[in-house]
N, CA, C, O and the ligand as a Tripos MOL2 file, in Angstrom:
@<TRIPOS>MOLECULE
protein
  317   315    80     0     0
PROTEIN
NO_CHARGES

@<TRIPOS>ATOM
      1 N           0.8390   -1.1960    0.0000 N.3       1 MET1
      2 CA          0.0000    0.0000    0.0000 C.3       1 MET1
      3 C           0.8740    1.2460    0.0000 C.2       1 MET1
      4 O           1.9000    1.3070    0.6780 O.2       1 MET1
      5 N           0.4570    2.2140   -0.7560 N.am      2 GLN2
      6 CA          1.2510    3.4170   -0.9440 C.3       2 GLN2
      7 C           0.5550    4.6130   -0.2980 C.2       2 GLN2
      8 O          -0.6480    4.8120   -0.4670 O.2       2 GLN2
      9 N           1.3030    5.3770    0.4180 N.am      3 ASP3
     10 CA          0.7350    6.5460    1.0900 C.3       3 ASP3
     11 C           1.7190    7.6950    0.9260 C.2       3 ASP3
     12 O           2.7220    7.7620    1.6350 O.2       3 ASP3
     13 N           1.4420    8.5750    0.0190 N.am      4 GLU4
     14 CA          2.4170    9.6110   -0.3270 C.3       4 GLU4
     15 C           2.5190   10.7130    0.7170 C.2       4 GLU4
     16 O           3.3980   11.5690    0.6270 O.2       4 GLU4
     17 N           1.6480   10.7020    1.6890 N.am      5 THR5
     18 CA          1.7250   11.7230    2.7330 C.3       5 THR5
     19 C           2.7430   11.3270    3.8020 C.2       5 THR5
     20 O           3.1180   12.1330    4.6540 O.2       5 THR5
     21 N           3.1720   10.0860    3.7380 N.am      6 ARG6
     22 CA          4.1410    9.6110    4.7310 C.3       6 ARG6
     23 C           5.5660    9.9310    4.3050 C.2       6 ARG6
     24 O           5.8720   10.0610    3.1200 O.2       6 ARG6
     25 N           6.4100   10.0500    5.2900 N.am      7 GLU7
     26 CA          7.8280   10.2200    4.9960 C.3       7 GLU7
     27 C           8.5900    8.9960    5.4860 C.2       7 GLU7
     28 O           8.1790    8.3220    6.4300 O.2       7 GLU7
     29 N           9.6910    8.7320    4.8310 N.am      8 CYS8
     30 CA         10.5390    7.6180    5.2140 C.3       8 CYS8
     31 C          10.9940    7.8000    6.6630 C.2       8 CYS8
     32 O          11.3870    8.8920    7.0730 O.2       8 CYS8
     33 N          10.9340    6.7290    7.4150 N.am      9 LEU9
     34 CA         11.3220    6.7690    8.8240 C.3       9 LEU9
     35 C          12.7570    7.2750    8.9950 C.2       9 LEU9
     36 O          13.0810    7.9400    9.9780 O.2       9 LEU9
     37 N          13.5930    6.9510    8.0350 N.am     10 ASP10
     38 CA         15.0160    7.2810    8.1540 C.3      10 ASP10
     39 C          15.3800    8.6120    7.5130 C.2      10 ASP10
     40 O          16.5530    8.9820    7.4650 O.2      10 ASP10
     41 N          14.3750    9.3320    7.0200 N.am     11 LYS11
     42 CA         14.6770   10.5670    6.3050 C.3      11 LYS11
     43 C          15.3780   11.5920    7.2070 C.2      11 LYS11
     44 O          16.3320   12.2530    6.7950 O.2      11 LYS11
     45 N          14.8880   11.7060    8.4310 N.am     12 GLN12
     46 CA         15.4660   12.6740    9.3660 C.3      12 GLN12
     47 C          16.9330   12.3600    9.6780 C.2      12 GLN12
     48 O          17.7740   13.2570    9.7480 O.2      12 GLN12
     49 N          17.2110   11.1020    9.8600 N.am     13 SER13
     50 CA         18.5690   10.7050   10.2500 C.3      13 SER13
     51 C          19.5380   10.8130    9.0770 C.2      13 SER13
     52 O          20.7500   10.8950    9.2720 O.2      13 SER13
     53 N          19.0010   10.8140    7.8620 N.am     14 GLY14
     54 CA         19.8480   10.9360    6.6790 C.3      14 GLY14
     55 C          20.7860    9.7580    6.5010 C.2      14 GLY14
     56 O          21.8730    9.9090    5.9440 O.2      14 GLY14
     57 N          20.3790    8.5910    6.9670 N.am     15 SER15
     58 CA         21.2460    7.4190    6.8850 C.3      15 SER15
     59 C          21.3060    6.8480    5.4730 C.2      15 SER15
     60 O          22.1410    5.9910    5.1840 O.2      15 SER15
     61 N          20.4430    7.3090    4.6120 N.am     16 HIS16
     62 CA         20.5010    6.9020    3.2080 C.3      16 HIS16
     63 C          19.8090    7.9630    2.3680 C.2      16 HIS16
     64 O          19.1390    8.8480    2.9000 O.2      16 HIS16
     65 N          19.9730    7.8720    1.0700 N.am     17 SER17
     66 CA         19.2720    8.7770    0.1620 C.3      17 SER17
     67 C          17.9580    8.1330   -0.2210 C.2      17 SER17
     68 O          17.9370    7.0700   -0.8410 O.2      17 SER17
     69 N          16.8710    8.7680    0.1440 N.am     18 CYS18
     70 CA         15.5630    8.1730   -0.0970 C.3      18 CYS18
     71 C          15.2650    8.0810   -1.5840 C.2      18 CYS18
     72 O          15.5840    8.9710   -2.3720 O.2      18 CYS18
     73 N          14.6440    6.9760   -1.9290 N.am     19 GLU19
     74 CA         14.3110    6.7000   -3.3160 C.3      19 GLU19
     75 C          13.0330    5.8940   -3.3640 C.2      19 GLU19
     76 O          12.7760    5.0690   -2.4870 O.2      19 GLU19
     77 N          12.2370    6.1290   -4.3820 N.am     20 GLY20
     78 CA         11.0300    5.3380   -4.5610 C.3      20 GLY20
     79 C           9.9120    5.7660   -3.6290 C.2      20 GLY20
     80 O          10.0360    6.7560   -2.9090 O.2      20 GLY20
     81 N           8.8310    5.0210   -3.6470 N.am     21 TYR21
     82 CA          7.6630    5.3420   -2.8450 C.3      21 TYR21
     83 C           7.8770    4.9620   -1.3900 C.2      21 TYR21
     84 O           8.5770    4.0010   -1.0710 O.2      21 TYR21
     85 N           7.2560    5.7400   -0.5210 N.am     22 VAL22
     86 CA          7.2420    5.3810    0.8960 C.3      22 VAL22
     87 C           6.0460    4.4630    1.1290 C.2      22 VAL22
     88 O           4.8960    4.8130    0.8620 O.2      22 VAL22
     89 N           6.3620    3.2840    1.6330 N.am     23 THR23
     90 CA          5.3020    2.3150    1.8670 C.3      23 THR23
     91 C           5.3650    1.8000    3.3030 C.2      23 THR23
     92 O           6.4190    1.8200    3.9390 O.2      23 THR23
     93 N           4.2350    1.3470    3.7910 N.am     24 GLY24
     94 CA          4.1770    0.7910    5.1390 C.3      24 GLY24
     95 C           4.4320   -0.6960    5.0990 C.2      24 GLY24
     96 O           3.8800   -1.4190    4.2680 O.2      24 GLY24
     97 N           5.2630   -1.1350    5.9940 N.am     25 ARG25
     98 CA          5.5630   -2.5670    6.0850 C.3      25 ARG25
     99 C           5.6360   -2.9470    7.5430 C.2      25 ARG25
    100 O           6.0050   -2.1420    8.3980 O.2      25 ARG25
    101 N           5.2820   -4.1720    7.8100 N.am     26 GLU26
    102 CA          5.3580   -4.6340    9.1820 C.3      26 GLU26
    103 C           6.8110   -4.6470    9.6340 C.2      26 GLU26
    104 O           7.7050   -5.0480    8.8880 O.2      26 GLU26
    105 N           7.0300   -4.2060   10.8540 N.am     27 SER27
    106 CA          8.3740   -4.1280   11.4110 C.3      27 SER27
    107 C           9.1050   -5.4580   11.3110 C.2      27 SER27
    108 O           8.5100   -6.5210   11.4920 O.2      27 SER27
    109 N          10.3950   -5.3890   11.0230 N.am     28 GLU28
    110 CA         11.2200   -6.5860   10.8970 C.3      28 GLU28
    111 C          11.3170   -7.3530   12.2110 C.2      28 GLU28
    112 O          11.5820   -8.5550   12.2170 O.2      28 GLU28
    113 N          11.1050   -6.6670   13.3010 N.am     29 SER29
    114 CA         11.2340   -7.3370   14.5970 C.3      29 SER29
    115 C           9.9990   -8.1690   14.9270 C.2      29 SER29
    116 O           9.9540   -8.8420   15.9570 O.2      29 SER29
    117 N           8.9930   -8.1210   14.0450 N.am     30 GLY30
    118 CA          7.8410   -8.9770   14.2220 C.3      30 GLY30
    119 C           6.8730   -8.5260   15.3030 C.2      30 GLY30
    120 O           6.0770   -9.3240   15.7990 O.2      30 GLY30
    121 N           6.9340   -7.2570   15.6690 N.am     31 THR31
    122 CA          6.0390   -6.7440   16.7000 C.3      31 THR31
    123 C           4.6910   -6.3510   16.1300 C.2      31 THR31
    124 O           3.7560   -6.0560   16.8750 O.2      31 THR31
    125 N           4.5880   -6.3470   14.7910 N.am     32 GLY32
    126 CA          3.3320   -5.9850   14.1580 C.3      32 GLY32
    127 C           3.2020   -4.4980   13.9060 C.2      32 GLY32
    128 O           2.2140   -4.0510   13.3230 O.2      32 GLY32
    129 N           4.1870   -3.7270   14.3360 N.am     33 THR33
    130 CA          4.1810   -2.2970   14.0930 C.3      33 THR33
    131 C           4.4070   -2.0270   12.6120 C.2      33 THR33
    132 O           5.2560   -2.6600   11.9840 O.2      33 THR33
    133 N           3.6550   -1.0940   12.0580 N.am     34 ILE34
    134 CA          3.8600   -0.7420   10.6540 C.3      34 ILE34
    135 C           4.8820    0.3840   10.5650 C.2      34 ILE34
    136 O           4.7170    1.4520   11.1550 O.2      34 ILE34
    137 N           5.9270    0.1160    9.8200 N.am     35 ILE35
    138 CA          6.9980    1.0880    9.6400 C.3      35 ILE35
    139 C           6.9150    1.6510    8.2260 C.2      35 ILE35
    140 O           6.7750    0.9040    7.2580 O.2      35 ILE35
    141 N           7.0020    2.9620    8.1180 N.am     36 TYR36
    142 CA          6.9710    3.5960    6.7930 C.3      36 TYR36
    143 C           8.3760    3.9680    6.3710 C.2      36 TYR36
    144 O           9.0750    4.7260    7.0440 O.2      36 TYR36
    145 N           8.7680    3.4180    5.2430 N.am     37 ARG37
    146 CA         10.0810    3.7170    4.6970 C.3      37 ARG37
    147 C           9.9900    3.7510    3.1800 C.2      37 ARG37
    148 O           9.0690    3.1970    2.5800 O.2      37 ARG37
    149 N          10.9670    4.4150    2.5740 N.am     38 CYS38
    150 CA         11.0630    4.3720    1.1180 C.3      38 CYS38
    151 C          11.6530    3.0180    0.7250 C.2      38 CYS38
    152 O          12.0190    2.2130    1.5810 O.2      38 CYS38
    153 N          11.7380    2.7830   -0.5820 N.am     39 ALA39
    154 CA         12.2450    1.4950   -1.0620 C.3      39 ALA39
    155 C          13.6410    1.2050   -0.5290 C.2      39 ALA39
    156 O          13.9370    0.0910   -0.0960 O.2      39 ALA39
    157 N          14.4920    2.2210   -0.5690 N.am     40 VAL40
    158 CA         15.8680    2.0450   -0.0860 C.3      40 VAL40
    159 C          15.8640    1.7520    1.4140 C.2      40 VAL40
    160 O          16.5880    0.8750    1.8830 O.2      40 VAL40
    161 N          15.0600    2.4770    2.1470 N.am     41 GLY41
    162 CA         14.9930    2.2950    3.6030 C.3      41 GLY41
    163 C          14.5600    0.8920    3.9810 C.2      41 GLY41
    164 O          15.1270    0.2830    4.8880 O.2      41 GLY41
    165 N          13.5490    0.3740    3.2820 N.am     42 HIS42
    166 CA         13.0880   -0.9820    3.5720 C.3      42 HIS42
    167 C          14.1750   -2.0010    3.2740 C.2      42 HIS42
    168 O          14.3830   -2.9570    4.0200 O.2      42 HIS42
    169 N          14.8580   -1.7710    2.1660 N.am     43 ARG43
    170 CA         15.8970   -2.7160    1.7650 C.3      43 ARG43
    171 C          17.0280   -2.7230    2.7930 C.2      43 ARG43
    172 O          17.5220   -3.7830    3.1770 O.2      43 ARG43
    173 N          17.4280   -1.5370    3.2300 N.am     44 LYS44
    174 CA         18.5080   -1.4440    4.2120 C.3      44 LYS44
    175 C          18.1000   -2.0510    5.5480 C.2      44 LYS44
    176 O          18.8870   -2.7400    6.1960 O.2      44 LYS44
    177 N          16.8800   -1.7910    5.9440 N.am     45 ALA45
    178 CA         16.4040   -2.3220    7.2170 C.3      45 ALA45
    179 C          16.3530   -3.8440    7.1960 C.2      45 ALA45
    180 O          16.7160   -4.5010    8.1710 O.2      45 ALA45
    181 N          15.9000   -4.3930    6.0810 N.am     46 ALA46
    182 CA         15.8060   -5.8470    5.9550 C.3      46 ALA46
    183 C          17.1910   -6.4730    5.9610 C.2      46 ALA46
    184 O          17.4120   -7.5080    6.5910 O.2      46 ALA46
    185 N          18.1200   -5.8390    5.2550 N.am     47 ALA47
    186 CA         19.4820   -6.3620    5.1930 C.3      47 ALA47
    187 C          20.1320   -6.3210    6.5670 C.2      47 ALA47
    188 O          20.8000   -7.2690    6.9780 O.2      47 ALA47
    189 N          19.9300   -5.2210    7.2660 N.am     48 ARG48
    190 CA         20.5090   -5.0600    8.5840 C.3      48 ARG48
    191 C          19.9350   -6.0790    9.5600 C.2      48 ARG48
    192 O          20.6510   -6.6480   10.3850 O.2      48 ARG48
    193 N          18.6370   -6.2920    9.4480 N.am     49 HIS49
    194 CA         17.9990   -7.2220   10.3570 C.3      49 HIS49
    195 C          18.4770   -8.6470   10.0980 C.2      49 HIS49
    196 O          18.7030   -9.4210   11.0280 O.2      49 HIS49
    197 N          18.6250   -8.9780    8.8180 N.am     50 ALA50
    198 CA         19.0960  -10.3170    8.4530 C.3      50 ALA50
    199 C          20.5000  -10.5470    8.9960 C.2      50 ALA50
    200 O          20.8320  -11.6350    9.4670 O.2      50 ALA50
    201 N          21.3100   -9.5080    8.9220 N.am     51 GLU51
    202 CA         22.6830   -9.6040    9.3940 C.3      51 GLU51
    203 C          22.7210   -9.8230   10.9080 C.2      51 GLU51
    204 O          23.4850  -10.6520   11.4020 O.2      51 GLU51
    205 N          21.9100   -9.0910   11.6210 N.am     52 ILE52
    206 CA         21.8490   -9.2290   13.0750 C.3      52 ILE52
    207 C          21.3490  -10.6150   13.4610 C.2      52 ILE52
    208 O          21.8650  -11.2440   14.3850 O.2      52 ILE52
    209 N          20.3300  -11.0800   12.7310 N.am     53 ARG53
    210 CA         19.7470  -12.3860   13.0310 C.3      53 ARG53
    211 C          20.7760  -13.4860   12.8210 C.2      53 ARG53
    212 O          20.8180  -14.4650   13.5660 O.2      53 ARG53
    213 N          21.5960  -13.3150   11.8110 N.am     54 GLU54
    214 CA         22.6250  -14.2990   11.5020 C.3      54 GLU54
    215 C          23.6920  -14.3280   12.5920 C.2      54 GLU54
    216 O          24.1950  -15.3880   12.9660 O.2      54 GLU54
    217 N          24.0200  -13.1470   13.0870 N.am     55 ARG55
    218 CA         25.0820  -13.0350   14.0780 C.3      55 ARG55
    219 C          24.6270  -13.4290   15.4800 C.2      55 ARG55
    220 O          25.3730  -14.0370   16.2480 O.2      55 ARG55
    221 N          23.4100  -13.0760   15.7860 N.am     56 TYR56
    222 CA         22.8890  -13.3620   17.1290 C.3      56 TYR56
    223 C          21.5420  -14.0650   17.0150 C.2      56 TYR56
    224 O          20.4950  -13.4540   17.2320 O.2      56 TYR56
    225 N          21.5730  -15.3510   16.6750 N.am     57 PRO57
    226 CA         20.3170  -16.0630   16.4290 C.3      57 PRO57
    227 C          19.3760  -16.0770   17.6210 C.2      57 PRO57
    228 O          18.1630  -16.1810   17.4390 O.2      57 PRO57
    229 N          19.8920  -15.9760   18.8140 N.am     58 ASP58
    230 CA         19.0250  -16.0330   19.9910 C.3      58 ASP58
    231 C          18.5890  -14.6620   20.4660 C.2      58 ASP58
    232 O          17.7590  -14.5480   21.3680 O.2      58 ASP58
    233 N          19.1340  -13.6370   19.8720 N.am     59 SER59
    234 CA         18.8510  -12.3010   20.3590 C.3      59 SER59
    235 C          18.9580  -11.3230   19.1950 C.2      59 SER59
    236 O          20.0550  -11.0570   18.7050 O.2      59 SER59
    237 N          17.8540  -10.8010   18.7640 N.am     60 SER60
    238 CA         17.8420  -10.0170   17.5360 C.3      60 SER60
    239 C          18.6360   -8.7180   17.6320 C.2      60 SER60
    240 O          19.2630   -8.3010   16.6580 O.2      60 SER60
    241 N          18.6120   -8.0830   18.7860 N.am     61 ILE61
    242 CA         19.3810   -6.8440   18.9280 C.3      61 ILE61
    243 C          20.0400   -6.7890   20.2970 C.2      61 ILE61
    244 O          19.6490   -7.5150   21.2110 O.2      61 ILE61
    245 N          21.0260   -5.9390   20.4350 N.am     62 ALA62
    246 CA         21.6560   -5.7570   21.7340 C.3      62 ALA62
    247 C          20.6040   -5.2390   22.7120 C.2      62 ALA62
    248 O          19.9490   -4.2320   22.4470 O.2      62 ALA62
    249 N          20.4470   -5.9160   23.8220 N.am     63 PRO63
    250 CA         19.4250   -5.4850   24.7770 C.3      63 PRO63
    251 C          19.7370   -4.1330   25.3910 C.2      63 PRO63
    252 O          20.8850   -3.6880   25.4020 O.2      63 PRO63
    253 N          18.7060   -3.4910   25.8970 N.am     64 ASP64
    254 CA         18.8580   -2.1510   26.4720 C.3      64 ASP64
    255 C          19.8900   -2.1100   27.5870 C.2      64 ASP64
    256 O          20.6070   -1.1240   27.7600 O.2      64 ASP64
    257 N          19.9490   -3.2040   28.3380 N.am     65 TRP65
    258 CA         20.8410   -3.2190   29.4980 C.3      65 TRP65
    259 C          22.2930   -3.4730   29.1270 C.2      65 TRP65
    260 O          23.1830   -3.3640   29.9700 O.2      65 TRP65
    261 N          22.5280   -3.8100   27.8790 N.am     66 PHE66
    262 CA         23.8870   -4.1420   27.4970 C.3      66 PHE66
    263 C          24.8020   -2.9360   27.6010 C.2      66 PHE66
    264 O          24.5620   -1.8940   26.9920 O.2      66 PHE66
    265 N          25.8410   -3.0990   28.3770 N.am     67 ASP67
    266 CA         26.7920   -2.0110   28.5790 C.3      67 ASP67
    267 C          28.1560   -2.4630   28.0650 C.2      67 ASP67
    268 O          28.7750   -3.3440   28.6620 O.2      67 ASP67
    269 N          28.6290   -1.8770   26.9750 N.am     68 PRO68
    270 CA         29.8800   -2.3400   26.3570 C.3      68 PRO68
    271 C          31.0950   -2.1880   27.2690 C.2      68 PRO68
    272 O          32.1240   -2.8230   27.0380 O.2      68 PRO68
    273 N          30.9860   -1.3650   28.2870 N.am     69 THR69
    274 CA         32.1330   -1.1590   29.1670 C.3      69 THR69
    275 C          32.1790   -2.2030   30.2780 C.2      69 THR69
    276 O          33.1940   -2.3620   30.9570 O.2      69 THR69
    277 N          31.0560   -2.9140   30.4510 N.am     70 TYR70
    278 CA         30.9830   -3.8740   31.5360 C.3      70 TYR70
    279 C          31.8360   -5.0930   31.2330 C.2      70 TYR70
    280 O          31.6580   -5.7370   30.1990 O.2      70 TYR70
    281 N          32.7520   -5.4100   32.1170 N.am     71 ALA71
    282 CA         33.6110   -6.5940   31.9900 C.3      71 ALA71
    283 C          34.3860   -6.6360   30.6760 C.2      71 ALA71
    284 O          34.8390   -7.6960   30.2450 O.2      71 ALA71
    285 N          34.5300   -5.4980   30.0590 N.am     72 GLY72
    286 CA         35.3110   -5.4290   28.8310 C.3      72 GLY72
    287 C          34.6790   -6.1460   27.6610 C.2      72 GLY72
    288 O          35.3530   -6.4210   26.6690 O.2      72 GLY72
    289 N          33.4100   -6.4510   27.7550 N.am     73 GLU73
    290 CA         32.7530   -7.1520   26.6600 C.3      73 GLU73
    291 C          32.2010   -6.1670   25.6510 C.2      73 GLU73
    292 O          31.8770   -5.0200   25.9600 O.2      73 GLU73
    293 N          32.1100   -6.6670   24.4340 N.am     74 ARG74
    294 CA         31.5000   -5.8500   23.3970 C.3      74 ARG74
    295 C          30.4550   -6.6600   22.6760 C.2      74 ARG74
    296 O          30.6400   -7.8490   22.4160 O.2      74 ARG74
    297 N          29.3560   -6.0130   22.3550 N.am     75 TRP75
    298 CA         28.2990   -6.7280   21.6430 C.3      75 TRP75
    299 C          28.7210   -6.9540   20.1910 C.2      75 TRP75
    300 O          28.5330   -8.0290   19.6210 O.2      75 TRP75
    301 N          29.2810   -5.9310   19.6360 N.am     76 ASP76
    302 CA         29.6910   -6.0130   18.2420 C.3      76 ASP76
    303 C          31.1870   -6.2330   18.1740 C.2      76 ASP76
    304 O          31.9630   -5.3920   18.6290 O.2      76 ASP76
    305 N          31.5950   -7.3510   17.6140 N.am     77 GLU77
    306 CA         33.0040   -7.6880   17.6340 C.3      77 GLU77
    307 C          33.6370   -7.6060   16.2590 C.2      77 GLU77
    308 O          34.4540   -8.4470   15.8830 O.2      77 GLU77
    309 N          33.2530   -6.5920   15.5230 N.am     78 ASP78
    310 CA         33.7670   -6.4320   14.1630 C.3      78 ASP78
    311 C          35.2550   -6.1920   14.1040 C.2      78 ASP78
    312 O          35.9170   -6.5640   13.1350 O.2      78 ASP78
    313 N          35.7800   -5.5680   15.1420 N.am     79 ASP79
    314 CA         37.1980   -5.2290   15.0590 C.3      79 ASP79
    315 C          37.9960   -5.6590   16.2600 C.2      79 ASP79
    316 O          39.2040   -5.4310   16.3120 O.2      79 ASP79
    317 ZN         14.2880    6.5740    2.8300 Zn       80 ZN80
@<TRIPOS>BOND
     1     1     2 1
     2     2     3 1
     3     3     4 2
     4     3     5 am
     5     5     6 1
     6     6     7 1
     7     7     8 2
     8     7     9 am
     9     9    10 1
    10    10    11 1
    11    11    12 2
    12    11    13 am
    13    13    14 1
    14    14    15 1
    15    15    16 2
    16    15    17 am
    17    17    18 1
    18    18    19 1
    19    19    20 2
    20    19    21 am
    21    21    22 1
    22    22    23 1
    23    23    24 2
    24    23    25 am
    25    25    26 1
    26    26    27 1
    27    27    28 2
    28    27    29 am
    29    29    30 1
    30    30    31 1
    31    31    32 2
    32    31    33 am
    33    33    34 1
    34    34    35 1
    35    35    36 2
    36    35    37 am
    37    37    38 1
    38    38    39 1
    39    39    40 2
    40    39    41 am
    41    41    42 1
    42    42    43 1
    43    43    44 2
    44    43    45 am
    45    45    46 1
    46    46    47 1
    47    47    48 2
    48    47    49 am
    49    49    50 1
    50    50    51 1
    51    51    52 2
    52    51    53 am
    53    53    54 1
    54    54    55 1
    55    55    56 2
    56    55    57 am
    57    57    58 1
    58    58    59 1
    59    59    60 2
    60    59    61 am
    61    61    62 1
    62    62    63 1
    63    63    64 2
    64    63    65 am
    65    65    66 1
    66    66    67 1
    67    67    68 2
    68    67    69 am
    69    69    70 1
    70    70    71 1
    71    71    72 2
    72    71    73 am
    73    73    74 1
    74    74    75 1
    75    75    76 2
    76    75    77 am
    77    77    78 1
    78    78    79 1
    79    79    80 2
    80    79    81 am
    81    81    82 1
    82    82    83 1
    83    83    84 2
    84    83    85 am
    85    85    86 1
    86    86    87 1
    87    87    88 2
    88    87    89 am
    89    89    90 1
    90    90    91 1
    91    91    92 2
    92    91    93 am
    93    93    94 1
    94    94    95 1
    95    95    96 2
    96    95    97 am
    97    97    98 1
    98    98    99 1
    99    99   100 2
   100    99   101 am
   101   101   102 1
   102   102   103 1
   103   103   104 2
   104   103   105 am
   105   105   106 1
   106   106   107 1
   107   107   108 2
   108   107   109 am
   109   109   110 1
   110   110   111 1
   111   111   112 2
   112   111   113 am
   113   113   114 1
   114   114   115 1
   115   115   116 2
   116   115   117 am
   117   117   118 1
   118   118   119 1
   119   119   120 2
   120   119   121 am
   121   121   122 1
   122   122   123 1
   123   123   124 2
   124   123   125 am
   125   125   126 1
   126   126   127 1
   127   127   128 2
   128   127   129 am
   129   129   130 1
   130   130   131 1
   131   131   132 2
   132   131   133 am
   133   133   134 1
   134   134   135 1
   135   135   136 2
   136   135   137 am
   137   137   138 1
   138   138   139 1
   139   139   140 2
   140   139   141 am
   141   141   142 1
   142   142   143 1
   143   143   144 2
   144   143   145 am
   145   145   146 1
   146   146   147 1
   147   147   148 2
   148   147   149 am
   149   149   150 1
   150   150   151 1
   151   151   152 2
   152   151   153 am
   153   153   154 1
   154   154   155 1
   155   155   156 2
   156   155   157 am
   157   157   158 1
   158   158   159 1
   159   159   160 2
   160   159   161 am
   161   161   162 1
   162   162   163 1
   163   163   164 2
   164   163   165 am
   165   165   166 1
   166   166   167 1
   167   167   168 2
   168   167   169 am
   169   169   170 1
   170   170   171 1
   171   171   172 2
   172   171   173 am
   173   173   174 1
   174   174   175 1
   175   175   176 2
   176   175   177 am
   177   177   178 1
   178   178   179 1
   179   179   180 2
   180   179   181 am
   181   181   182 1
   182   182   183 1
   183   183   184 2
   184   183   185 am
   185   185   186 1
   186   186   187 1
   187   187   188 2
   188   187   189 am
   189   189   190 1
   190   190   191 1
   191   191   192 2
   192   191   193 am
   193   193   194 1
   194   194   195 1
   195   195   196 2
   196   195   197 am
   197   197   198 1
   198   198   199 1
   199   199   200 2
   200   199   201 am
   201   201   202 1
   202   202   203 1
   203   203   204 2
   204   203   205 am
   205   205   206 1
   206   206   207 1
   207   207   208 2
   208   207   209 am
   209   209   210 1
   210   210   211 1
   211   211   212 2
   212   211   213 am
   213   213   214 1
   214   214   215 1
   215   215   216 2
   216   215   217 am
   217   217   218 1
   218   218   219 1
   219   219   220 2
   220   219   221 am
   221   221   222 1
   222   222   223 1
   223   223   224 2
   224   223   225 am
   225   225   226 1
   226   226   227 1
   227   227   228 2
   228   227   229 am
   229   229   230 1
   230   230   231 1
   231   231   232 2
   232   231   233 am
   233   233   234 1
   234   234   235 1
   235   235   236 2
   236   235   237 am
   237   237   238 1
   238   238   239 1
   239   239   240 2
   240   239   241 am
   241   241   242 1
   242   242   243 1
   243   243   244 2
   244   243   245 am
   245   245   246 1
   246   246   247 1
   247   247   248 2
   248   247   249 am
   249   249   250 1
   250   250   251 1
   251   251   252 2
   252   251   253 am
   253   253   254 1
   254   254   255 1
   255   255   256 2
   256   255   257 am
   257   257   258 1
   258   258   259 1
   259   259   260 2
   260   259   261 am
   261   261   262 1
   262   262   263 1
   263   263   264 2
   264   263   265 am
   265   265   266 1
   266   266   267 1
   267   267   268 2
   268   267   269 am
   269   269   270 1
   270   270   271 1
   271   271   272 2
   272   271   273 am
   273   273   274 1
   274   274   275 1
   275   275   276 2
   276   275   277 am
   277   277   278 1
   278   278   279 1
   279   279   280 2
   280   279   281 am
   281   281   282 1
   282   282   283 1
   283   283   284 2
   284   283   285 am
   285   285   286 1
   286   286   287 1
   287   287   288 2
   288   287   289 am
   289   289   290 1
   290   290   291 1
   291   291   292 2
   292   291   293 am
   293   293   294 1
   294   294   295 1
   295   295   296 2
   296   295   297 am
   297   297   298 1
   298   298   299 1
   299   299   300 2
   300   299   301 am
   301   301   302 1
   302   302   303 1
   303   303   304 2
   304   303   305 am
   305   305   306 1
   306   306   307 1
   307   307   308 2
   308   307   309 am
   309   309   310 1
   310   310   311 1
   311   311   312 2
   312   311   313 am
   313   313   314 1
   314   314   315 1
   315   315   316 2
@<TRIPOS>SUBSTRUCTURE
     1 MET1         2 RESIDUE 1 A MET
     2 GLN2         6 RESIDUE 1 A GLN
     3 ASP3        10 RESIDUE 1 A ASP
     4 GLU4        14 RESIDUE 1 A GLU
     5 THR5        18 RESIDUE 1 A THR
     6 ARG6        22 RESIDUE 1 A ARG
     7 GLU7        26 RESIDUE 1 A GLU
     8 CYS8        30 RESIDUE 1 A CYS
     9 LEU9        34 RESIDUE 1 A LEU
    10 ASP10       38 RESIDUE 1 A ASP
    11 LYS11       42 RESIDUE 1 A LYS
    12 GLN12       46 RESIDUE 1 A GLN
    13 SER13       50 RESIDUE 1 A SER
    14 GLY14       54 RESIDUE 1 A GLY
    15 SER15       58 RESIDUE 1 A SER
    16 HIS16       62 RESIDUE 1 A HIS
    17 SER17       66 RESIDUE 1 A SER
    18 CYS18       70 RESIDUE 1 A CYS
    19 GLU19       74 RESIDUE 1 A GLU
    20 GLY20       78 RESIDUE 1 A GLY
    21 TYR21       82 RESIDUE 1 A TYR
    22 VAL22       86 RESIDUE 1 A VAL
    23 THR23       90 RESIDUE 1 A THR
    24 GLY24       94 RESIDUE 1 A GLY
    25 ARG25       98 RESIDUE 1 A ARG
    26 GLU26      102 RESIDUE 1 A GLU
    27 SER27      106 RESIDUE 1 A SER
    28 GLU28      110 RESIDUE 1 A GLU
    29 SER29      114 RESIDUE 1 A SER
    30 GLY30      118 RESIDUE 1 A GLY
    31 THR31      122 RESIDUE 1 A THR
    32 GLY32      126 RESIDUE 1 A GLY
    33 THR33      130 RESIDUE 1 A THR
    34 ILE34      134 RESIDUE 1 A ILE
    35 ILE35      138 RESIDUE 1 A ILE
    36 TYR36      142 RESIDUE 1 A TYR
    37 ARG37      146 RESIDUE 1 A ARG
    38 CYS38      150 RESIDUE 1 A CYS
    39 ALA39      154 RESIDUE 1 A ALA
    40 VAL40      158 RESIDUE 1 A VAL
    41 GLY41      162 RESIDUE 1 A GLY
    42 HIS42      166 RESIDUE 1 A HIS
    43 ARG43      170 RESIDUE 1 A ARG
    44 LYS44      174 RESIDUE 1 A LYS
    45 ALA45      178 RESIDUE 1 A ALA
    46 ALA46      182 RESIDUE 1 A ALA
    47 ALA47      186 RESIDUE 1 A ALA
    48 ARG48      190 RESIDUE 1 A ARG
    49 HIS49      194 RESIDUE 1 A HIS
    50 ALA50      198 RESIDUE 1 A ALA
    51 GLU51      202 RESIDUE 1 A GLU
    52 ILE52      206 RESIDUE 1 A ILE
    53 ARG53      210 RESIDUE 1 A ARG
    54 GLU54      214 RESIDUE 1 A GLU
    55 ARG55      218 RESIDUE 1 A ARG
    56 TYR56      222 RESIDUE 1 A TYR
    57 PRO57      226 RESIDUE 1 A PRO
    58 ASP58      230 RESIDUE 1 A ASP
    59 SER59      234 RESIDUE 1 A SER
    60 SER60      238 RESIDUE 1 A SER
    61 ILE61      242 RESIDUE 1 A ILE
    62 ALA62      246 RESIDUE 1 A ALA
    63 PRO63      250 RESIDUE 1 A PRO
    64 ASP64      254 RESIDUE 1 A ASP
    65 TRP65      258 RESIDUE 1 A TRP
    66 PHE66      262 RESIDUE 1 A PHE
    67 ASP67      266 RESIDUE 1 A ASP
    68 PRO68      270 RESIDUE 1 A PRO
    69 THR69      274 RESIDUE 1 A THR
    70 TYR70      278 RESIDUE 1 A TYR
    71 ALA71      282 RESIDUE 1 A ALA
    72 GLY72      286 RESIDUE 1 A GLY
    73 GLU73      290 RESIDUE 1 A GLU
    74 ARG74      294 RESIDUE 1 A ARG
    75 TRP75      298 RESIDUE 1 A TRP
    76 ASP76      302 RESIDUE 1 A ASP
    77 GLU77      306 RESIDUE 1 A GLU
    78 ASP78      310 RESIDUE 1 A ASP
    79 ASP79      314 RESIDUE 1 A ASP
    80 ZN80       317 GROUP 0 **** ****
């Protein structure tokens, strides 16, 4: 479904250059929330979510309580 009055969720943050129609899609986290993003935004969100799911199969995102300074642990171990 297309709703041209909506803006891409990520437009404010400028994390990508918006392209295509802004459409509502169910949140990747499966909460049932409808997220409005442009085509690029949806693609990036899906890719990011897939990557997180692959890395942390039991935990989709770093929990709120996660403190990277605690015990010298890091959630993201890219480097
Ligand atoms: Zn966008």
